[in-house]
Backbone of each chain as ProteinMPNN parsed JSONL, in Angstrom:
{"seq_chain_A": "MLFFRSEEQIDAWCAARNVPRRPLVRMDQLWHLAVTWYATRLEPESRRPAPSEMRGIFERLGLYGDFWDPSSDTFR", "coords_chain_A": {"N_chain_A": [[-2.032, -5.017, -7.911], [-4.419, -6.892, -6.675], [-7.793, -7.766, -5.625], [-9.524, -10.899, -5.73], [-12.37, -13.001, -6.26], [-12.144, -15.744, -6.493], [-10.037, -18.523, -7.48], [-10.704, -19.227, -10.064], [-11.675, -16.846, -11.101], [-9.35, -15.361, -11.137], [-7.883, -16.792, -13.038], [-9.458, -16.266, -15.302], [-9.189, -13.503, -15.502], [-6.436, -13.237, -15.98], [-6.218, -14.65, -18.381], [-7.735, -13.055, -20.096], [-6.083, -10.916, -20.387], [-3.812, -11.921, -21.324], [-1.681, -12.577, -19.622], [0.605, -14.276, -17.45], [-0.544, -16.493, -14.849], [0.156, -15.727, -11.547], [1.664, -16.455, -8.263], [-0.821, -17.33, -5.812], [-2.286, -15.528, -3.138], [-3.403, -15.819, 0.128], [-5.857, -14.212, 2.275], [-5.072, -14.127, 4.954], [-2.339, -14.394, 4.741], [-1.787, -12.07, 3.327], [-2.467, -10.166, 5.217], [-0.386, -10.467, 7.073], [1.737, -9.541, 5.537], [0.919, -6.9, 5.199], [1.032, -5.919, 7.819], [3.758, -6.3, 8.372], [4.958, -4.529, 6.568], [3.772, -2.053, 7.163], [2.975, -1.514, 9.844], [4.37, 0.215, 11.534], [4.35, 2.602, 10.249], [3.325, 5.159, 10.856], [4.875, 5.984, 12.895], [7.781, 7.536, 14.476], [10.094, 5.96, 14.231], [9.749, 4.297, 12.065], [10.164, 1.714, 9.626], [10.605, 0.184, 6.434], [10.72, -3.148, 5.127], [14.002, -4.11, 4.115], [15.284, -4.704, 0.793], [16.902, -7.005, 0.908], [15.771, -8.441, 2.956], [13.325, -9.222, 2.121], [12.739, -11.599, 0.639], [12.997, -13.594, 2.574], [10.938, -12.881, 4.324], [8.675, -13.361, 2.751], [9.014, -16.106, 2.345], [8.671, -17.152, 4.895], [5.985, -17.001, 5.078], [5.177, -18.898, 3.42], [5.422, -18.291, 0.792], [7.168, -18.828, -1.892], [10.078, -18.551, -4.045], [11.49, -16.928, -7.002], [9.74, -14.993, -7.848], [9.006, -13.453, -5.704], [11.256, -12.141, -4.977], [13.004, -9.209, -4.758], [15.497, -8.744, -5.817], [15.884, -10.505, -7.79], [16.794, -11.629, -11.04], [15.201, -12.989, -12.697], [12.673, -12.146, -13.613], [13.076, -9.763, -14.812]], "CA_chain_A": [[-2.274, -5.821, -6.709], [-5.877, -6.87, -6.762], [-8.594, -8.8, -4.97], [-10.337, -11.763, -6.589], [-13.314, -13.831, -5.516], [-11.759, -17.155, -6.549], [-8.972, -18.886, -8.403], [-11.259, -19.213, -11.421], [-11.736, -15.448, -11.535], [-7.968, -14.956, -11.453], [-7.548, -17.405, -14.335], [-10.178, -15.539, -16.358], [-8.587, -12.161, -15.602], [-5.12, -13.386, -16.618], [-6.421, -15.071, -19.775], [-8.239, -11.911, -20.854], [-4.975, -9.956, -20.588], [-2.663, -12.684, -21.816], [-0.575, -12.515, -18.654], [0.657, -15.535, -16.701], [-1.029, -16.471, -13.47], [1.241, -15.695, -10.572], [1.261, -17.128, -7.019], [-2.018, -16.833, -5.128], [-2.03, -15.145, -1.747], [-4.609, -15.814, 0.967], [-6.022, -12.968, 3.028], [-4.283, -14.148, 6.195], [-0.953, -14.105, 4.338], [-1.719, -10.65, 2.953], [-2.478, -9.401, 6.464], [0.972, -10.479, 7.639], [2.548, -8.627, 4.726], [0.483, -5.534, 5.5], [1.575, -5.559, 9.141], [5.224, -6.229, 8.282], [5.374, -3.326, 5.834], [3.154, -0.775, 7.505], [2.493, -1.331, 11.224], [5.055, 1.324, 12.205], [4.479, 3.692, 9.276], [3.006, 6.459, 11.433], [5.763, 6.217, 14.037], [9.065, 8.143, 14.082], [11.127, 4.966, 13.927], [9.23, 3.311, 11.12], [11.027, 1.271, 8.545], [10.051, -0.853, 5.582], [11.739, -4.187, 4.96], [15.027, -3.909, 3.092], [15.178, -5.73, -0.252], [17.571, -8.249, 1.303], [14.936, -9.149, 3.93], [11.984, -9.505, 1.606], [12.54, -12.995, 0.253], [12.795, -14.351, 3.81], [9.593, -12.577, 4.835], [7.708, -14.104, 1.934], [9.175, -17.55, 2.555], [8.077, -17.525, 6.178], [4.529, -17.091, 4.869], [4.909, -19.962, 2.458], [5.477, -17.744, -0.569], [8.529, -19.144, -2.306], [10.478, -18.401, -5.432], [12.05, -15.668, -7.486], [8.687, -13.997, -8.047], [8.926, -12.594, -4.514], [12.601, -11.642, -4.666], [13.217, -7.956, -5.489], [16.816, -8.707, -6.46], [15.956, -11.564, -8.792], [16.84, -11.239, -12.452], [14.343, -13.909, -13.452], [11.506, -11.499, -14.226], [13.403, -8.41, -15.296]], "C_chain_A": [[-3.76, -5.769, -6.418], [-6.519, -7.977, -5.929], [-9.342, -9.609, -6.027], [-11.193, -12.676, -5.717], [-12.857, -15.288, -5.452], [-10.599, -17.332, -7.525], [-9.463, -18.814, -9.85], [-11.33, -17.778, -11.956], [-10.337, -14.918, -11.875], [-7.564, -15.519, -12.81], [-8.206, -16.627, -15.479], [-9.567, -14.162, -16.579], [-7.243, -12.239, -16.33], [-5.283, -13.746, -18.098], [-6.864, -13.892, -20.636], [-7.133, -10.916, -21.18], [-3.709, -10.626, -21.121], [-1.434, -12.511, -20.914], [-0.574, -13.828, -17.874], [0.046, -15.387, -15.315], [0.152, -16.568, -12.532], [0.784, -16.384, -9.285], [0.027, -16.492, -6.385], [-1.681, -16.547, -3.669], [-3.361, -15.102, -1.007], [-4.667, -14.507, 1.774], [-5.206, -12.97, 4.328], [-2.804, -13.904, 5.887], [-0.797, -12.61, 4.012], [-1.711, -9.758, 4.197], [-1.078, -9.348, 7.072], [1.902, -9.563, 6.846], [2.208, -7.176, 5.054], [1.07, -5.057, 6.829], [3.09, -5.38, 9.054], [5.679, -4.939, 7.603], [4.925, -2.035, 6.518], [2.788, -0.531, 8.974], [3.165, -0.161, 11.931], [5.108, 2.584, 11.335], [4.196, 5.074, 9.878], [3.898, 6.819, 12.617], [7.082, 6.829, 13.565], [10.092, 7.108, 13.622], [10.675, 3.939, 12.897], [10.29, 2.911, 10.101], [10.273, 0.236, 7.73], [11.124, -1.912, 5.392], [12.726, -3.833, 3.857], [14.866, -4.993, 2.027], [15.795, -7.063, 0.149], [16.742, -9.077, 2.285], [13.679, -9.74, 3.298], [11.763, -10.982, 1.276], [12.26, -13.866, 1.486], [11.408, -14.122, 4.391], [8.542, -13.368, 4.056], [7.805, -15.606, 2.207], [8.563, -17.99, 3.878], [6.558, -17.629, 6.085], [4.165, -18.17, 3.857], [4.906, -19.484, 1.019], [6.919, -17.84, -1.06], [8.792, -18.744, -3.755], [10.927, -17.013, -5.8], [10.991, -14.587, -7.677], [8.663, -12.989, -6.894], [10.256, -11.954, -4.158], [12.885, -10.368, -5.454], [14.566, -7.882, -6.192], [16.937, -9.764, -7.558], [15.988, -10.995, -10.207], [15.834, -12.02, -13.295], [13.244, -13.179, -14.228], [11.809, -10.114, -14.765], [13.264, -8.324, -16.809]], "O_chain_A": [[-4.293, -4.75, -5.977], [-5.885, -8.973, -5.581], [-9.739, -9.088, -7.069], [-10.811, -13.066, -4.614], [-13.142, -15.989, -4.481], [-10.238, -16.427, -8.277], [-8.73, -18.392, -10.745], [-11.07, -17.539, -13.136], [-10.177, -14.118, -12.798], [-6.977, -14.816, -13.633], [-7.573, -16.365, -16.501], [-9.442, -13.709, -17.717], [-6.947, -11.41, -17.191], [-4.578, -13.217, -18.957], [-6.419, -13.748, -21.775], [-7.24, -10.159, -22.145], [-2.683, -9.981, -21.336], [-0.313, -12.325, -21.386], [-1.629, -14.426, -17.66], [0.103, -14.326, -14.694], [1.039, -17.402, -12.713], [-0.353, -16.85, -9.209], [-0.146, -15.274, -6.419], [-0.881, -17.252, -3.054], [-4.313, -14.451, -1.437], [-3.668, -13.805, 1.928], [-4.709, -11.926, 4.749], [-2.098, -13.28, 6.679], [0.195, -11.981, 4.377], [-1.037, -8.729, 4.23], [-0.64, -8.295, 7.533], [2.755, -8.889, 7.422], [3.095, -6.33, 5.173], [1.544, -3.926, 6.938], [3.638, -4.422, 9.599], [6.666, -4.33, 8.015], [5.631, -1.028, 6.455], [2.333, 0.562, 9.312], [2.577, 0.407, 12.852], [5.832, 3.527, 11.654], [4.784, 6.063, 9.438], [3.694, 7.846, 13.264], [7.465, 6.67, 12.406], [10.874, 7.376, 12.71], [11.186, 2.819, 12.877], [11.187, 3.686, 9.77], [9.424, -0.49, 8.247], [12.313, -1.611, 5.485], [12.345, -3.323, 2.804], [14.369, -6.08, 2.321], [15.287, -8.124, -0.216], [16.976, -10.276, 2.436], [13.049, -10.636, 3.859], [10.718, -11.545, 1.601], [11.407, -14.753, 1.454], [10.775, -15.053, 4.89], [7.637, -13.964, 4.64], [6.786, -16.292, 2.29], [7.999, -19.08, 3.971], [5.923, -18.274, 6.919], [3.002, -18.332, 3.489], [4.438, -20.19, 0.126], [7.773, -17.035, -0.687], [7.877, -18.618, -4.569], [10.776, -16.058, -5.039], [11.309, -13.397, -7.668], [8.339, -11.817, -7.09], [10.363, -11.288, -3.128], [12.997, -10.414, -6.679], [14.758, -7.044, -7.073], [17.99, -9.893, -8.182], [15.306, -10.021, -10.524], [15.648, -11.728, -14.477], [12.924, -13.546, -15.359], [10.897, -9.373, -15.132], [13.498, -7.264, -17.391]]}, "seq_chain_B": "MDFVLQVKLAVYRTTARQGGPPEAEALARELGVPIAKLAEAYADLAKHRLLVLEGDGLTIRMAPPFSGVPTQHRVRVEGIDYFANCAWDALAIPAALHRPGEVHSRCEQSLEPLQLAVGLDGPEPTNWLFHTPVPAARWWQDIVYT", "coords_chain_B": {"N_chain_B": [[14.239, 17.358, 16.04], [14.84, 15.758, 12.988], [14.205, 17.47, 9.935], [13.065, 16.276, 7.644], [11.999, 13.939, 8.689], [10.156, 15.101, 10.379], [8.407, 16.177, 8.499], [7.527, 13.853, 7.23], [6.134, 12.605, 9.363], [4.172, 14.529, 9.803], [2.782, 14.494, 7.362], [1.77, 11.853, 7.299], [0.335, 11.696, 9.695], [-1.527, 13.719, 9.379], [-2.889, 12.712, 7.187], [-3.954, 10.401, 8.328], [-5.709, 11.579, 10.079], [-7.496, 13.104, 8.503], [-8.201, 11.61, 6.298], [-7.083, 11.805, 3.773], [-4.086, 12.854, 1.996], [-2.315, 15.873, 3.004], [-2.714, 19.23, 1.654], [-0.033, 20.855, 0.024], [0.541, 23.589, 0.459], [-0.911, 24.172, 2.757], [0.318, 22.475, 4.563], [2.922, 23.465, 4.576], [2.451, 25.948, 5.717], [1.552, 25.127, 8.243], [3.859, 23.972, 9.239], [5.5, 26.093, 9.198], [7.331, 26.8, 7.173], [8.986, 27.726, 4.059], [7.515, 26.936, 0.869], [9.314, 25.802, -0.884], [11.168, 24.549, 0.722], [9.651, 22.561, 1.836], [9.152, 21.111, -0.473], [11.68, 20.075, -1.0], [11.962, 18.291, 1.134], [9.853, 16.564, 0.549], [10.834, 15.458, -1.832], [12.987, 14.031, -0.871], [11.686, 12.154, 0.743], [10.281, 10.83, -1.23], [12.359, 9.681, -2.627], [13.089, 7.731, -0.863], [10.969, 6.09, -1.058], [8.754, 6.649, 0.472], [6.867, 8.437, -0.175], [4.882, 9.017, -3.081], [4.987, 11.212, -5.673], [3.156, 13.667, -7.603], [3.845, 15.22, -10.824], [4.376, 17.882, -10.206], [5.798, 17.862, -7.913], [4.792, 18.495, -5.473], [2.266, 17.611, -4.983], [0.721, 14.949, -3.421], [0.565, 11.765, -4.55], [0.647, 9.189, -3.57], [0.882, 8.163, -0.244], [2.032, 5.707, 0.904], [0.395, 3.323, 2.963], [-1.707, 4.845, 1.989], [-3.799, 6.459, -0.435], [-3.667, 9.308, -2.552], [-5.562, 9.833, -4.365], [-8.873, 8.922, -5.52], [-9.647, 5.432, -5.47], [-10.524, 1.985, -6.34], [-10.418, 0.741, -3.951], [-11.622, 1.17, -0.952], [-11.413, 2.139, 2.424], [-12.826, 2.02, 5.555], [-12.354, 3.439, 8.653], [-13.084, 3.904, 11.92], [-15.114, 5.755, 11.203], [-13.904, 7.35, 9.316], [-13.172, 7.661, 5.894], [-10.826, 6.183, 3.787], [-8.731, 5.981, 0.878], [-7.088, 3.267, -0.631], [-4.006, 2.292, -2.204], [-3.866, -0.156, -3.436], [-4.783, -3.679, -3.257], [-3.211, -4.873, -1.273], [-2.445, -2.599, 0.207], [-4.942, -1.909, 1.118], [-5.513, -3.654, 3.221], [-3.436, -2.829, 4.74], [-4.001, -0.311, 5.725], [-5.79, -0.408, 8.063], [-3.876, -1.819, 9.547], [-1.751, 0.002, 9.768], [-2.958, 2.051, 11.164], [-3.639, 0.833, 13.467], [-6.205, 0.116, 14.187], [-9.504, -1.312, 14.065], [-11.148, -1.952, 10.926], [-13.066, -1.558, 7.873], [-12.953, -3.003, 4.772], [-13.778, -2.026, 1.546], [-14.11, -3.185, -1.574], [-13.525, -4.885, -4.663], [-13.995, -7.812, -6.74], [-11.683, -8.105, -9.24], [-12.173, -9.261, -11.682], [-14.901, -10.237, -11.882], [-16.228, -8.145, -10.79], [-17.687, -8.367, -8.519], [-18.769, -7.139, -5.403], [-16.596, -6.605, -2.627], [-16.713, -6.821, 0.81], [-15.057, -6.51, 3.653], [-14.387, -7.209, 6.926], [-11.897, -6.037, 9.078], [-10.038, -6.8, 11.792], [-8.12, -6.095, 14.815], [-6.389, -8.159, 14.788], [-6.362, -9.033, 12.24], [-7.991, -9.891, 9.064], [-11.442, -10.958, 8.858], [-12.402, -14.457, 8.548], [-12.086, -15.617, 5.233], [-12.458, -16.611, 1.812], [-11.589, -15.134, -0.286], [-9.07, -13.952, -2.582], [-5.716, -12.706, -3.149], [-3.926, -11.306, -5.802], [-1.165, -10.57, -7.839], [0.109, -9.614, -10.945], [2.626, -8.676, -11.249], [6.026, -9.145, -10.68], [8.108, -9.007, -7.701], [10.564, -7.797, -8.238], [9.928, -5.881, -10.062], [8.124, -4.116, -8.972], [8.49, -1.4, -8.289], [9.134, -0.264, -10.664], [7.007, 0.725, -12.072], [5.074, 2.003, -10.1], [2.502, 2.949, -9.868], [1.001, 1.43, -11.7], [1.534, -1.098, -10.611]], "CA_chain_B": [[13.887, 16.279, 15.114], [15.193, 15.949, 11.581], [13.066, 18.1, 9.258], [12.406, 15.323, 6.744], [11.178, 13.073, 9.544], [9.034, 15.931, 10.824], [7.46, 16.259, 7.375], [6.909, 12.526, 7.068], [5.136, 12.395, 10.423], [3.06, 15.463, 9.573], [1.995, 13.997, 6.221], [1.042, 10.626, 7.651], [-0.63, 11.926, 10.776], [-2.624, 14.494, 8.79], [-3.659, 11.777, 6.37], [-4.724, 9.545, 9.237], [-6.759, 12.382, 10.717], [-8.495, 13.672, 7.589], [-8.596, 10.642, 5.27], [-6.255, 11.949, 2.578], [-2.873, 13.632, 2.247], [-2.506, 17.322, 3.112], [-2.273, 20.133, 0.588], [1.33, 21.299, 0.326], [0.574, 24.95, 1.021], [-1.422, 24.1, 4.134], [1.327, 21.82, 5.402], [4.03, 24.405, 4.725], [2.017, 26.939, 6.726], [1.516, 24.462, 9.553], [5.235, 23.731, 9.69], [6.201, 27.378, 9.233], [8.482, 26.777, 6.258], [8.654, 28.048, 2.665], [7.071, 25.777, 0.091], [10.489, 25.167, -1.509], [11.796, 23.655, 1.703], [8.781, 21.387, 1.909], [9.373, 20.331, -1.699], [12.934, 19.315, -0.822], [11.68, 17.161, 2.039], [9.022, 15.62, -0.219], [11.699, 14.743, -2.778], [13.767, 13.073, -0.095], [10.779, 11.063, 1.132], [9.977, 10.062, -2.443], [13.562, 8.887, -2.929], [13.068, 6.577, 0.044], [9.721, 5.362, -1.326], [7.743, 6.913, 1.504], [5.838, 9.192, -0.885], [4.908, 9.072, -4.546], [4.529, 12.567, -5.96], [2.801, 14.046, -8.968], [4.921, 15.907, -11.516], [4.695, 19.192, -9.622], [6.665, 17.67, -6.753], [4.127, 18.969, -4.254], [0.989, 16.91, -4.8], [1.007, 13.578, -3.007], [-0.25, 10.727, -5.19], [0.609, 8.083, -2.611], [1.651, 8.094, 0.996], [1.642, 4.314, 1.117], [-0.609, 2.664, 2.128], [-2.814, 5.744, 1.649], [-3.792, 7.034, -1.774], [-4.107, 10.698, -2.64], [-6.647, 9.907, -5.355], [-9.842, 7.829, -5.317], [-9.391, 4.136, -6.099], [-11.603, 1.041, -6.055], [-10.199, 0.161, -2.62], [-11.97, 2.154, 0.085], [-11.288, 1.547, 3.756], [-13.44, 2.88, 6.576], [-11.823, 3.204, 9.996], [-13.651, 4.836, 12.902], [-15.906, 6.795, 10.562], [-13.142, 8.08, 8.294], [-12.936, 6.891, 4.677], [-9.513, 6.316, 3.147], [-8.516, 5.185, -0.322], [-5.826, 2.531, -0.642], [-3.417, 2.217, -3.545], [-4.003, -1.508, -3.998], [-5.381, -4.609, -2.3], [-2.254, -4.982, -0.14], [-2.566, -1.387, 1.015], [-6.268, -1.867, 1.758], [-5.36, -4.283, 4.542], [-2.383, -2.121, 5.478], [-4.496, 0.9, 6.402], [-6.075, -0.745, 9.475], [-2.63, -2.225, 10.216], [-0.965, 1.196, 10.077], [-3.687, 2.869, 12.139], [-3.877, 0.002, 14.662], [-7.638, 0.218, 14.483], [-10.301, -2.148, 13.168], [-11.716, -1.224, 9.804], [-13.84, -2.325, 6.908], [-12.461, -2.817, 3.402], [-14.777, -2.104, 0.479], [-13.419, -3.264, -2.848], [-14.261, -5.704, -5.629], [-13.257, -8.788, -7.539], [-11.309, -7.338, -10.425], [-12.702, -9.904, -12.874], [-16.375, -10.285, -11.915], [-16.679, -6.889, -10.176], [-18.463, -8.643, -7.302], [-18.252, -6.306, -4.308], [-15.96, -7.196, -1.438], [-16.813, -6.069, 2.065], [-14.248, -7.359, 4.523], [-14.063, -6.635, 8.237], [-10.506, -6.261, 9.491], [-9.858, -6.507, 13.208], [-6.748, -5.801, 15.218], [-5.569, -9.342, 14.502], [-6.437, -9.412, 10.836], [-9.316, -9.93, 8.458], [-12.341, -12.07, 9.163], [-12.144, -15.583, 7.637], [-12.623, -15.395, 3.891], [-11.693, -17.323, 0.779], [-11.118, -14.224, -1.332], [-7.638, -14.096, -2.83], [-4.922, -11.584, -3.627], [-3.063, -11.706, -6.912], [-0.51, -9.512, -8.607], [0.88, -10.15, -12.067], [3.936, -8.015, -11.303], [6.983, -9.706, -9.725], [8.673, -8.046, -6.744], [11.687, -7.068, -8.845], [9.447, -4.799, -10.929], [7.058, -3.362, -8.326], [8.724, 0.052, -8.275], [9.384, 0.271, -12.011], [5.805, 1.523, -12.336], [4.344, 1.713, -8.862], [1.068, 3.243, -10.047], [0.424, 0.214, -12.302], [1.635, -2.202, -9.636]], "C_chain_B": [[14.271, 16.677, 13.687], [13.979, 16.457, 10.799], [12.321, 17.126, 8.337], [11.507, 14.37, 7.541], [9.952, 13.831, 10.038], [7.961, 16.013, 9.724], [6.753, 14.92, 7.181], [5.814, 12.306, 8.11], [3.934, 13.298, 10.21], [2.163, 14.978, 8.433], [1.143, 12.814, 6.655], [-0.002, 10.87, 8.733], [-1.794, 12.788, 10.291], [-3.52, 13.582, 7.956], [-4.527, 10.888, 7.253], [-5.91, 10.307, 9.816], [-7.857, 12.769, 9.749], [-8.886, 12.74, 6.43], [-7.797, 10.722, 3.986], [-5.077, 12.84, 2.877], [-3.156, 15.133, 2.293], [-2.142, 18.048, 1.821], [-0.911, 20.695, 0.994], [1.344, 22.68, 0.988], [0.114, 24.947, 2.474], [-0.369, 23.49, 5.057], [2.531, 22.749, 5.625], [3.684, 25.475, 5.771], [2.068, 26.339, 8.12], [2.921, 24.288, 10.121], [6.054, 25.012, 9.749], [7.419, 27.425, 8.343], [8.042, 27.22, 4.87], [8.314, 26.779, 1.896], [8.261, 25.045, -0.547], [11.165, 24.201, -0.546], [10.962, 22.381, 1.874], [9.007, 20.489, 0.688], [10.659, 19.504, -1.601], [12.71, 18.091, 0.066], [10.829, 16.114, 1.325], [9.901, 14.797, -1.165], [12.523, 13.688, -2.05], [12.902, 11.88, 0.313], [10.422, 10.194, -0.077], [11.155, 9.16, -2.815], [13.596, 7.612, -2.071], [11.75, 5.811, -0.027], [8.692, 5.497, -0.212], [6.632, 7.792, 0.967], [5.991, 8.924, -2.373], [4.243, 10.39, -4.925], [4.053, 12.71, -7.392], [3.954, 14.878, -9.545], [5.3, 17.25, -10.921], [5.583, 19.089, -8.389], [6.028, 18.065, -5.433], [2.795, 18.278, -3.969], [1.278, 15.444, -4.518], [0.031, 12.621, -3.688], [-0.42, 9.53, -4.249], [1.446, 8.433, -1.39], [1.359, 6.69, 1.502], [1.477, 3.955, 2.598], [-1.759, 3.57, 1.665], [-2.654, 6.271, 0.222], [-4.257, 8.486, -1.704], [-5.215, 10.895, -3.652], [-7.614, 8.759, -5.098], [-9.431, 6.568, -6.083], [-10.581, 3.219, -5.812], [-11.482, 0.398, -4.681], [-10.456, 1.247, -1.558], [-11.955, 1.453, 1.436], [-11.884, 2.51, 4.771], [-12.91, 2.473, 7.95], [-12.359, 4.304, 10.907], [-14.324, 6.032, 12.238], [-15.184, 7.618, 9.517], [-12.913, 7.157, 7.109], [-11.562, 7.226, 4.098], [-9.551, 5.561, 1.829], [-7.138, 4.542, -0.23], [-5.324, 2.43, -2.074], [-3.669, 0.881, -4.228], [-4.609, -2.395, -2.919], [-4.5, -4.764, -1.056], [-2.438, -3.784, 0.793], [-3.931, -1.278, 1.698], [-6.212, -2.527, 3.132], [-4.355, -3.514, 5.4], [-2.903, -0.874, 6.196], [-4.948, 0.598, 7.839], [-4.814, -1.156, 10.228], [-1.816, -1.005, 10.636], [-1.621, 2.036, 11.168], [-3.902, 2.138, 13.466], [-5.314, 0.147, 15.145], [-8.378, -0.771, 13.586], [-10.896, -1.307, 12.049], [-12.534, -2.126, 8.92], [-13.363, -1.97, 5.506], [-13.62, -2.985, 2.435], [-14.023, -2.084, -0.845], [-14.227, -4.156, -3.772], [-13.344, -6.792, -6.177], [-12.957, -8.113, -8.868], [-11.826, -7.961, -11.709], [-14.233, -9.809, -12.941], [-17.008, -8.981, -11.442], [-17.624, -7.128, -8.991], [-17.902, -7.808, -6.153], [-17.625, -7.144, -3.193], [-16.191, -6.256, -0.268], [-16.179, -6.947, 3.124], [-13.943, -6.625, 5.825], [-12.639, -7.017, 8.614], [-10.375, -5.841, 10.951], [-8.403, -6.212, 13.535], [-5.813, -6.967, 14.916], [-5.708, -9.813, 13.063], [-7.857, -9.502, 10.323], [-10.14, -11.107, 8.955], [-12.051, -13.211, 8.179], [-12.827, -15.361, 6.292], [-11.822, -16.224, 2.898], [-11.403, -16.437, -0.434], [-9.594, -14.329, -1.43], [-7.026, -12.777, -3.301], [-4.043, -12.102, -4.755], [-2.437, -10.464, -7.53], [0.251, -10.144, -9.757], [2.309, -9.634, -12.106], [4.882, -8.615, -10.265], [7.639, -8.619, -8.873], [9.79, -7.211, -7.356], [11.219, -5.894, -9.7], [8.39, -3.921, -10.265], [7.244, -1.854, -8.455], [9.115, 0.597, -9.636], [8.211, 1.134, -12.458], [4.845, 1.271, -11.182], [2.849, 2.017, -9.017], [0.379, 2.032, -10.685], [0.424, -0.933, -11.308], [0.492, -2.131, -8.646]], "O_chain_B": [[14.039, 17.808, 13.259], [12.868, 15.954, 10.966], [11.093, 17.152, 8.262], [10.399, 14.043, 7.117], [8.853, 13.28, 10.107], [6.765, 15.928, 10.001], [5.538, 14.866, 6.992], [4.709, 11.874, 7.782], [2.796, 12.875, 10.415], [0.937, 15.044, 8.527], [-0.062, 12.781, 6.405], [-1.097, 10.31, 8.684], [-2.926, 12.609, 10.742], [-4.746, 13.671, 8.013], [-5.697, 10.655, 6.953], [-6.984, 9.74, 10.017], [-9.031, 12.769, 10.119], [-9.801, 13.052, 5.668], [-7.832, 9.789, 3.183], [-5.059, 13.519, 3.904], [-4.12, 15.607, 1.692], [-1.366, 17.548, 1.006], [-0.671, 20.974, 2.168], [2.069, 22.907, 1.957], [0.686, 25.639, 3.316], [-0.19, 23.936, 6.19], [3.084, 22.808, 6.723], [4.518, 25.85, 6.595], [2.564, 26.96, 9.059], [3.144, 24.438, 11.322], [7.164, 25.025, 10.28], [8.433, 28.021, 8.706], [6.864, 27.109, 4.529], [8.772, 25.689, 2.237], [8.225, 23.828, -0.729], [11.674, 23.158, -0.956], [11.495, 21.283, 2.034], [9.047, 19.264, 0.805], [10.708, 18.366, -2.067], [13.207, 17.001, -0.219], [11.059, 14.915, 1.479], [9.729, 13.583, -1.282], [12.728, 12.586, -2.56], [13.342, 10.733, 0.236], [10.279, 8.977, 0.042], [10.97, 8.027, -3.258], [14.07, 6.564, -2.508], [11.453, 4.986, 0.837], [7.878, 4.604, 0.023], [5.567, 7.888, 1.577], [7.085, 8.642, -2.86], [3.099, 10.657, -4.557], [4.484, 11.977, -8.282], [4.914, 15.198, -8.843], [6.425, 17.714, -11.108], [6.064, 20.1, -7.877], [6.666, 17.975, -4.385], [2.267, 18.352, -2.859], [1.987, 14.781, -5.275], [-1.173, 12.661, -3.435], [-1.498, 8.944, -4.155], [2.565, 8.932, -1.501], [0.548, 6.499, 2.408], [2.356, 4.266, 3.402], [-2.688, 3.096, 1.012], [-1.544, 6.497, -0.26], [-5.123, 8.841, -0.904], [-5.75, 11.995, -3.788], [-7.23, 7.739, -4.526], [-8.93, 6.645, -7.205], [-11.528, 3.614, -5.132], [-12.335, -0.396, -4.284], [-9.617, 2.113, -1.312], [-12.424, 0.323, 1.572], [-11.493, 3.675, 4.837], [-13.008, 1.313, 8.351], [-12.11, 5.489, 10.681], [-14.133, 7.175, 12.652], [-15.784, 8.495, 8.895], [-12.51, 6.007, 7.282], [-11.196, 8.392, 3.943], [-10.316, 4.608, 1.678], [-6.162, 5.167, 0.183], [-6.101, 2.475, -3.027], [-3.683, 0.798, -5.456], [-4.91, -1.939, -1.816], [-4.997, -4.782, 0.07], [-2.569, -3.939, 2.007], [-4.058, -0.628, 2.736], [-6.792, -2.023, 4.093], [-4.418, -3.545, 6.629], [-2.302, -0.432, 7.175], [-4.52, 1.295, 8.758], [-4.69, -0.876, 11.421], [-1.254, -0.978, 11.731], [-0.941, 2.651, 11.989], [-4.297, 2.745, 14.462], [-5.587, 0.28, 16.338], [-7.935, -1.044, 12.471], [-11.117, -0.106, 12.205], [-12.678, -3.319, 9.19], [-13.365, -0.807, 5.105], [-14.356, -3.969, 2.499], [-13.379, -1.093, -1.192], [-15.455, -4.194, -3.694], [-12.118, -6.715, -6.095], [-13.859, -7.613, -9.54], [-11.917, -7.278, -12.729], [-14.788, -9.352, -13.94], [-18.194, -8.745, -11.672], [-18.28, -6.2, -8.519], [-16.688, -7.772, -5.951], [-18.083, -8.243, -2.879], [-15.906, -5.06, -0.341], [-16.706, -8.009, 3.455], [-13.323, -5.561, 5.825], [-12.234, -8.172, 8.483], [-10.576, -4.677, 11.298], [-7.563, -6.094, 12.642], [-4.6, -6.79, 14.802], [-5.218, -10.886, 12.711], [-8.812, -9.226, 11.049], [-9.603, -12.117, 9.41], [-11.516, -12.97, 7.098], [-13.992, -14.969, 6.226], [-10.645, -16.506, 3.122], [-11.014, -16.937, -1.489], [-8.923, -14.739, -0.483], [-7.715, -11.875, -3.777], [-3.486, -13.197, -4.673], [-3.098, -9.442, -7.717], [0.972, -11.121, -9.554], [3.117, -10.103, -12.907], [4.568, -8.595, -9.075], [7.713, -7.458, -9.277], [9.94, -6.037, -7.02], [12.011, -5.011, -10.03], [7.811, -3.06, -10.928], [6.287, -1.12, -8.698], [9.398, 1.788, -9.765], [8.394, 2.144, -13.137], [3.936, 0.447, -11.271], [2.023, 1.392, -8.353], [-0.709, 1.647, -10.257], [-0.566, -1.654, -11.178], [0.399, -2.969, -7.749]]}, "name": "protein", "num_of_chains": 2, "seq": "MLFFRSEEQIDAWCAARNVPRRPLVRMDQLWHLAVTWYATRLEPESRRPAPSEMRGIFERLGLYGDFWDPSSDTFRMDFVLQVKLAVYRTTARQGGPPEAEALARELGVPIAKLAEAYADLAKHRLLVLEGDGLTIRMAPPFSGVPTQHRVRVEGIDYFANCAWDALAIPAALHRPGEVHSRCEQSLEPLQLAVGLDGPEPTNWLFHTPVPAARWWQDIVYT"}
């Protein structure tokens, strides 16, 4: 899970490793994921999203597809 | 309070205070328990993906979003430097601490430095991007690589 300066840099990084380019995530989307997963981490009642909730969380941020689904068999 | 929860809070609050996870022996002393009892609690927390441990079962590699080892993602919050496990966790440290911070990282391809201010409502406007080649279904197959 890495930062990149631009889409072109991601393409170059993927090409150099012969891995497919995956969905791009903007910083504002990443912030929402960070808050959803970790905002209560230091509290007694903290919880992380259950696998069944994750696809919906990603979809609400505009991140669609099996890539974001922890129960998907597509990428296993 | 449940002992495992007590350990979790102690680990995370110590990490927040000092910038990295506590040493097991120091934490066992603080909690007044034998090291074996602490190890049991650590194993339980690891099972629930709240800690990632080294092979000895007592050294904390990750207390997500915090890293127990140096990484290329450094986050400064109120004068304390933390290491994050990944780009996601770099933004998650200010989110978890509910404090503004500054992320210092890099473009993984060009190695151009990234310095990103993160406020209570999120990062400053930027066109930097996040990318992971690993699909969600495989994130925990090798969490260190992920």
